[in-house]
N, C-alpha and C positions, 0 to 999 in steps of 0.2 A: 518902134515901140515907145510909148509915152513913159517918161521917168516916174518913179514911185514918189508919192507925196510923203514927206516927213516934216512935221511942224518944227519950227525953231523952238529952242528950249523955252524962251519967254512966252511962246504961244500955247504951251501945254497947260490945259486946264484941269483943275481938280475934278470937276464933273465928268470930263471926258475920260480921265484915268479911272475913276471909280466905276463908270459905266463899263469900260473895257474889262476891268477886273471882276465885274459882277456876274460873269458867266462861268460855269464850272469848266467848260472846255478851255476857254481862254486863260483861266486861272491855272489850269494844269500846264498849258503851254508856257506860261511865265515861270511856274515852279520848275519845270524842266530846264528852261533857259538859264535860270539862276543856279541850278545845281550842275548842269552839264556844259554850260557855255554855249557857243554858237551851234545852231541846229538848222538844217534845211527843212523845208516844209514836209518832205518825204520821211523825215526821221520819226514822225508820228504816223503809225499805220492805224487807220481808223475805219470803222464801219459806217461812217457818215460820208455823204457825197463830197467829192473833191471841191466842188464849188462852195459848199458850206465851210469847209476848212479854209479855203481861200478868203472867204468873207471874214472869218475869225481873225486871220492874220492881218487883213486890211483894217479891221476895227482897232486892233492893237497898234498897228503902225500909225494910223491917222490920229490916234489919241496920244501918240508920242511915247508909248510904252516900249516899243521895239524899233529897231532899225533893220531894214531889209536891203540886201544888196544882191544883184544878179551875178551869178557865176555860171557861165555856160547856160544850161537849161534849168538850173535850180536857183531858188532864192535862199540865201543864207540869212538867218535871223539872229539878231543880237539884242539882249536886254539893254535898254538905255538907262542903266543904273545911275550913272553920274548925273545925267540930266534930271532924272526923277528926284534924286536926293537933293539937288540944287533947288528945285522948285518946291518940293514938299518933303522937308527933312524927316526921316524916320518912317514915312508912309510905306514905302516898298518893303523895308525890313519887317515892319509890323504885319503887313499882309502875308509876306512869305513865311514868317514865323507861325502864323495862324493857319496857313494853308497846309492841309494834309494831302498826301496822294489820293486821288479820287479813285474809287473802286471802278474796275474795268467795266463792269456791266452798267454802271450809271451813265458813263459818257462814251462807252465803247471805244476806248483808246487802248492801243497795245504798243509797247516799246519794241522797236525794230532793232535788232543787233546788227 
């Protein structure tokens, strides 16, 4: 299996981060990671295709917003808070402060206990 791509901190771009955070599903993923800590991809039960969710995680990872590591059959995702704060001070906190939980019917996400 090919290793997952994670950009170095110096290679994280503002345009890439803003693009990654510009989608309601990805913003909800980030909000959940910020409040709950590490999450596996399966922690979000959704009515969208698994391949679509995988693409959302890939966009976040390749933009430098999250770090994903493989544990068994799952990918564990962590918010790259320190790297984002180093590159763009205050950006993540501003976005998270403004982000409200998204209504379930808008993005069809449900929290799995």
